[in-house]
TIVEXBA-597677 format. One record per residue (C-alpha): residue number from 1; residue in one letter; chain; x, y, z. Coordinates in Angstrom, 1 decimal. Example, Ala and Ser with C-alpha at 12.3 -4.5 7.8 and 13.67 -1.06 7.14 Angstrom:
2
1/a/A/12.3/-4.5/7.8
2/s/A/13.7/-1.1/7.1
//
This chain:
266
1/x/A/-3.2/33.9/-8.1
2/x/A/-6.8/31.8/-8.6
3/x/A/-7.1/29.3/-5.5
4/x/A/-9.6/26.9/-7.8
5/x/A/-6.1/26.4/-9.8
6/x/A/-4.0/25.9/-7.0
7/x/A/-6.5/23.5/-6.0
8/x/A/-6.9/21.4/-9.0
9/x/A/-2.9/21.4/-9.7
10/x/A/-2.5/19.7/-6.3
11/x/A/-5.4/17.4/-7.0
12/x/A/-3.0/16.0/-10.1
13/x/A/-0.1/16.0/-8.3
14/x/A/-1.6/13.8/-5.7
15/x/A/-3.3/11.4/-8.5
16/x/A/0.1/10.8/-9.8
17/x/A/1.6/10.0/-6.6
18/x/A/-1.2/7.6/-6.3
19/x/A/-0.7/6.2/-9.4
20/x/A/3.5/5.7/-9.0
21/x/A/2.5/3.5/-6.5
22/x/A/-0.1/1.3/-8.0
23/x/A/2.2/1.0/-10.9
24/x/A/4.6/-0.6/-8.7
25/x/A/2.6/-2.3/-6.7
26/x/A/1.4/-4.1/-10.0
27/x/A/5.1/-4.7/-11.3
28/x/A/5.8/-6.5/-8.4
29/x/A/2.3/-8.6/-8.1
30/x/A/4.0/-12.0/-8.8
31/x/A/7.3/-10.9/-6.5
32/x/A/7.3/-13.5/-3.6
33/x/A/6.8/-11.9/-0.3
34/x/A/6.1/-8.3/-1.9
35/x/A/3.8/-6.0/0.5
36/x/A/1.6/-3.6/-1.3
37/x/A/1.9/-0.2/-0.4
38/x/A/-0.7/2.5/-0.6
39/x/A/-0.7/6.8/-0.9
40/x/A/-2.3/9.0/1.8
41/x/A/-3.8/12.7/0.9
42/x/A/-4.1/15.3/3.3
43/x/A/-6.7/17.8/3.2
44/x/A/-7.3/21.4/4.1
45/x/A/-9.4/20.5/6.6
46/x/A/-6.9/17.8/7.8
47/x/A/-4.1/20.6/8.0
48/x/A/-6.1/23.4/10.3
49/x/A/-4.9/22.4/13.9
50/x/A/-1.1/21.8/12.5
51/x/A/-1.0/25.0/10.7
52/x/A/-2.4/27.4/13.1
53/x/A/-0.1/25.9/15.6
54/x/A/3.0/25.4/13.7
55/x/A/5.4/28.2/15.0
56/x/A/8.3/27.0/13.4
57/x/A/8.5/30.4/11.4
58/x/A/9.4/32.6/13.8
59/x/A/8.0/31.3/16.6
60/x/A/4.7/32.4/15.4
61/x/A/1.5/31.0/14.7
62/x/A/1.0/30.7/10.8
63/x/A/-1.7/32.9/9.9
64/x/A/-5.1/30.9/8.6
65/x/A/-5.3/32.3/5.3
66/x/A/-1.9/31.3/4.4
67/x/A/-3.5/27.5/4.2
68/x/A/-3.7/26.8/0.5
69/x/A/-7.1/25.6/-0.5
70/x/A/-6.0/21.9/-1.7
71/x/A/-4.4/18.6/-1.1
72/x/A/-1.4/17.6/0.0
73/x/A/0.7/14.5/-0.5
74/x/A/0.6/12.2/2.7
75/x/A/2.9/9.6/4.0
76/x/A/2.5/6.6/1.6
77/x/A/1.8/2.9/4.1
78/x/A/2.9/-0.1/3.5
79/x/A/0.0/-3.3/3.8
80/x/A/1.5/-6.1/6.0
81/x/A/-1.4/-8.5/5.7
82/x/A/-0.7/-12.3/4.7
83/x/A/-0.5/-13.3/1.0
84/x/A/-1.7/-16.6/-0.4
85/x/A/1.3/-19.6/0.3
86/x/A/1.7/-21.6/-2.2
87/x/A/3.3/-25.3/-2.7
88/x/A/6.2/-25.7/-4.4
89/x/A/7.5/-28.5/-3.0
90/x/A/11.5/-27.0/-2.8
91/x/A/13.2/-28.3/0.4
92/x/A/14.9/-24.5/0.2
93/x/A/11.3/-22.6/-0.1
94/x/A/9.8/-21.5/3.5
95/x/A/7.2/-19.0/4.1
96/x/A/6.0/-17.7/7.3
97/x/A/2.6/-18.1/8.7
98/x/A/2.0/-14.9/10.9
99/x/A/3.7/-11.8/11.3
100/x/A/7.5/-11.9/10.8
101/x/A/10.4/-11.6/8.8
102/x/A/13.7/-13.8/7.8
103/x/A/16.7/-12.0/8.7
104/x/A/19.3/-11.4/5.8
105/x/A/22.9/-10.9/6.0
106/x/A/23.0/-8.4/3.4
107/x/A/25.9/-7.0/1.7
108/x/A/25.7/-4.4/-0.8
109/x/A/28.0/-3.8/-3.9
110/x/A/30.8/-1.8/-1.3
111/x/A/31.3/-4.6/0.7
112/x/A/29.3/-3.3/3.2
113/x/A/27.0/-6.0/5.4
114/x/A/24.0/-5.4/7.2
115/x/A/21.0/-7.0/8.5
116/x/A/17.7/-7.1/5.9
117/x/A/14.1/-8.6/6.7
118/x/A/12.3/-10.1/4.3
119/x/A/9.4/-12.4/3.7
120/x/A/10.6/-13.9/0.5
121/x/A/11.7/-17.2/1.9
122/x/A/13.3/-18.7/-2.0
123/x/A/16.3/-20.2/-0.9
124/x/A/19.0/-22.2/-2.1
125/x/A/21.9/-24.5/-0.5
126/x/A/25.1/-23.8/-2.5
127/x/A/27.9/-26.0/-2.8
128/x/A/29.2/-25.2/0.8
129/x/A/25.9/-26.1/2.3
130/x/A/24.9/-22.3/3.1
131/x/A/21.5/-21.2/2.8
132/x/A/20.7/-18.4/0.9
133/x/A/19.0/-16.0/-1.1
134/x/A/18.6/-16.4/-4.7
135/x/A/20.9/-12.8/-4.8
136/x/A/23.7/-14.8/-2.7
137/x/A/22.8/-13.0/1.0
138/x/A/23.6/-16.0/3.8
139/x/A/20.4/-17.0/5.9
140/x/A/21.0/-16.0/9.9
141/x/A/20.1/-18.5/12.4
142/x/A/17.4/-17.6/15.1
143/x/A/20.4/-16.8/17.2
144/x/A/22.0/-14.3/14.5
145/x/A/18.1/-12.8/13.5
146/x/A/17.7/-12.1/17.6
147/x/A/20.5/-10.5/18.3
148/x/A/21.3/-8.5/15.2
149/x/A/24.6/-10.5/14.7
150/x/A/26.4/-10.8/11.2
151/x/A/29.1/-13.5/12.7
152/x/A/29.7/-15.9/10.1
153/x/A/29.1/-18.3/12.8
154/x/A/25.0/-17.8/12.8
155/x/A/25.2/-18.7/9.1
156/x/A/22.9/-21.5/8.3
157/x/A/25.2/-24.2/7.4
158/x/A/24.2/-27.7/6.3
159/x/A/25.2/-30.9/4.7
160/x/A/25.2/-30.6/0.9
161/x/A/25.1/-34.4/0.7
162/x/A/22.2/-35.1/3.0
163/x/A/18.2/-34.1/2.4
164/x/A/17.0/-32.3/5.5
165/x/A/13.4/-31.0/7.2
166/x/A/11.9/-27.8/8.7
167/x/A/9.5/-28.3/11.3
168/x/A/7.0/-25.5/12.1
169/x/A/9.1/-24.3/14.4
170/x/A/11.9/-23.4/12.0
171/x/A/14.4/-26.1/13.9
172/x/A/16.5/-27.7/10.9
173/x/A/16.8/-31.6/10.8
174/x/A/19.3/-33.3/9.1
175/x/A/20.0/-37.2/9.7
176/x/A/17.7/-37.3/12.4
177/x/A/18.9/-34.8/14.8
178/x/A/18.6/-30.6/15.3
179/x/A/21.3/-29.0/13.2
180/x/A/20.3/-25.5/13.2
181/x/A/17.0/-22.9/13.5
182/x/A/15.5/-20.4/10.3
183/x/A/16.5/-16.9/12.1
184/x/A/12.9/-15.3/12.2
185/x/A/11.8/-12.5/13.9
186/x/A/9.2/-9.7/14.5
187/x/A/9.6/-6.0/14.7
188/x/A/8.5/-3.9/17.5
189/x/A/7.2/-1.1/15.6
190/x/A/6.5/-0.9/11.9
191/x/A/6.7/2.6/11.1
192/x/A/9.7/1.9/12.0
193/x/A/10.5/-0.3/8.9
194/x/A/11.4/0.9/5.8
195/x/A/11.5/-0.6/2.0
196/x/A/14.9/-2.1/0.5
197/x/A/14.7/-2.7/-2.8
198/x/A/11.7/-5.2/-4.2
199/x/A/11.1/-7.3/-1.2
200/x/A/13.5/-6.4/1.4
201/x/A/13.2/-4.4/4.4
202/x/A/15.4/-2.5/6.7
203/x/A/15.6/-1.1/10.3
204/x/A/16.1/2.8/10.7
205/x/A/17.2/4.6/13.9
206/x/A/14.5/3.6/17.2
207/x/A/13.5/-0.2/15.5
208/x/A/14.4/-3.0/17.3
209/x/A/12.9/-6.8/17.0
210/x/A/10.7/-9.0/18.6
211/x/A/10.2/-13.2/19.3
212/x/A/8.0/-13.6/16.5
213/x/A/5.3/-15.8/17.0
214/x/A/5.0/-17.9/13.9
215/x/A/5.1/-21.1/11.8
216/x/A/7.2/-22.1/9.2
217/x/A/6.5/-24.1/6.3
218/x/A/9.2/-26.3/3.9
219/x/A/8.4/-26.2/0.5
220/x/A/5.8/-23.4/0.7
221/x/A/6.3/-19.7/-0.3
222/x/A/4.6/-16.7/0.1
223/x/A/2.7/-14.7/-2.8
224/x/A/2.3/-11.2/-2.8
225/x/A/-0.4/-9.9/-1.5
226/x/A/-1.3/-7.5/-4.3
227/x/A/-4.6/-7.9/-5.8
228/x/A/-4.8/-6.8/-9.3
229/x/A/-8.1/-6.4/-10.2
230/x/A/-8.8/-4.2/-6.9
231/x/A/-5.6/-2.5/-8.8
232/x/A/-7.0/-2.2/-11.8
233/x/A/-9.8/-0.6/-10.8
234/x/A/-8.1/1.9/-8.4
235/x/A/-6.2/3.1/-10.9
236/x/A/-9.2/3.8/-13.3
237/x/A/-10.3/6.0/-10.4
238/x/A/-7.1/7.9/-10.5
239/x/A/-7.4/8.4/-13.7
240/x/A/-10.8/10.0/-13.8
241/x/A/-10.0/12.3/-10.6
242/x/A/-7.1/13.2/-12.4
243/x/A/-9.3/14.4/-15.4
244/x/A/-11.7/16.0/-13.3
245/x/A/-9.0/18.2/-12.1
246/x/A/-7.7/18.6/-15.6
247/x/A/-11.5/20.0/-16.1
248/x/A/-11.6/22.1/-13.8
249/x/A/-8.1/23.9/-14.7
250/x/A/-9.8/24.1/-18.6
251/x/A/-12.5/25.5/-17.3
252/x/A/-10.9/28.4/-15.1
253/x/A/-8.9/29.6/-18.4
254/x/A/-12.0/29.7/-20.4
255/x/A/-13.3/31.7/-17.8
256/x/A/-9.9/34.1/-17.4
257/x/A/-9.3/33.9/-21.2
258/x/A/-13.0/35.5/-21.5
259/x/A/-12.8/37.8/-18.4
260/x/A/-9.0/39.0/-20.2
261/x/A/-10.1/39.1/-23.6
262/x/A/-13.8/40.0/-24.0
263/x/A/-15.0/41.6/-21.3
264/x/A/-11.8/43.4/-20.8
265/x/A/-12.3/45.0/-24.4
266/x/A/-15.2/46.3/-23.0
//
């Protein structure tokens, strides 16, 4: 097999992966609290030490000559940087200033409940006074968030007939007295956090929460941290890189055609 074909092919596969990530970011550029993702590529050089020390095949080191001279799709990553804050003047809208997440008691279609984390603070107050997400999931108070406790006692419930205010610490006041605190926590290691849906996250095995040093703003929401202009420029770069690999394959194909159909006749 001509290694140049494989090298160009792996390059095209990597650009397709990058394009998938970019289009998902652009599709969610208007999603409240969305955090953009990025794609990485592992080159032949960066795989040297891993492959020659790999003893997974009968505990024998892999021969260096078996390494394909191409690029390998690396891990995707999430950019958790702060998005811009927009004032809505809606009392049930909240935004987090700093590193942290709202804790949500999420229930799936099978009726199974688990804790999810989000930066989307567009909540609603139902007729019973419970603070919920737009999809109907309950917002946890600080006790429920810190202890990962899904008990109904840890749902935030207010008097729907009375106005309420929330200070920057997340404390909720109604009739000039504290009636609860919005649950906000941070994650000890973001490598144990994975996407769930558009703008929610969940912990994988080994993940743990910790206290968050943040400020909570009422009547404000956090926009996505996707820069549409830079993402579009990146898409153009990806398209050109993909086309370059296509031209390499075309050039090799033409060379092989001459070698087989022209030189081979002599």
